[in-house]
C-alpha positions as CSV (number, residue, x, y, z in Angstrom):
1,M,10.2,111.3,84.0
2,F,13.5,110.0,83.6
3,L,16.2,112.3,82.2
4,R,18.5,110.3,79.7
5,R,21.8,111.4,78.3
6,R,21.6,112.0,74.4
7,R,25.0,110.7,73.4
8,P,26.6,108.5,75.9
9,L,28.9,107.0,73.5
10,M,30.1,110.2,72.3
11,A,31.0,111.5,75.8
12,A,32.8,108.2,76.4
13,A,34.9,108.5,73.2
14,M,35.8,112.0,73.7
15,I,37.1,111.0,77.3
16,G,38.7,108.1,76.0
17,G,40.7,110.1,73.2
18,A,41.7,112.7,75.5
19,A,43.2,110.1,77.9
20,H,44.9,108.5,74.9
21,A,46.3,111.6,73.8
22,A,47.8,112.4,77.2
23,H,49.2,109.0,77.4
24,K,50.9,109.4,74.1
25,A,52.3,112.8,75.0
26,G,53.6,111.5,78.4
27,Q,55.3,108.5,76.3
28,R,57.0,111.0,74.0
29,S,58.5,113.1,76.7
30,A,60.0,110.3,78.5
31,I,61.4,108.6,75.4
32,A,63.0,112.5,74.8
33,A,64.3,112.6,78.2
34,H,66.0,109.0,77.8
35,Q,67.5,110.0,74.6
36,E,68.7,113.2,76.1
37,G,70.4,110.9,79.2
38,D,72.2,108.9,76.5
39,Q,73.3,111.7,74.7
40,E,74.7,113.1,77.7
41,A,76.6,110.0,78.6
42,T,78.0,109.8,75.2
43,V,79.6,113.1,75.2
44,E,80.8,112.7,78.8
45,Q,82.7,109.6,77.7
46,L,84.0,111.3,74.5
47,E,85.3,114.1,76.8
48,A,87.0,111.5,79.2
49,Q,88.8,110.1,76.1
50,Q,90.2,113.4,74.9
51,R,91.2,114.2,78.4
52,G,93.2,110.9,78.5
53,A,94.7,111.5,75.2
54,A,95.8,115.0,76.2
55,A,97.3,113.8,79.5
56,P,101.2,113.7,79.7
57,P,102.6,109.9,79.9
58,P,103.1,108.5,83.2
59,A,106.4,109.1,84.8
60,A,108.8,106.1,84.9
61,A,108.6,103.5,87.5
62,P,110.9,103.9,90.6
63,P,113.9,101.7,90.6
64,P,113.4,98.4,92.6
65,P,115.1,98.4,96.1
66,A,118.7,97.7,96.4
67,A,119.7,93.9,97.0
68,P,121.5,93.2,100.0
69,A,125.4,93.0,100.2
70,A,126.6,89.5,99.2
71,G,128.9,89.5,102.2
72,T,126.1,89.4,105.1
73,D,125.0,86.3,106.7
74,V,121.3,86.5,107.5
75,V,121.3,83.2,109.3
76,G,123.9,83.9,111.2
77,Q,122.5,87.1,112.6
78,L,119.3,85.4,113.6
């Protein structure tokens, strides 16, 4: 004689429900991790801006090299 399962649809529904719940939990944790990464990047940008504002102004540029004396004849030297 054949043994039949009593409630095959209920078993399938339970398995499907558990899979759905696990999938949703995975999505929530992935979204939370993504948001945490965005928050860390924002904090790093703000810290970099604060460091830039607190840094002393750059030193003055060095003076350009002196021009050659007007009395020298470059063409004559060549």
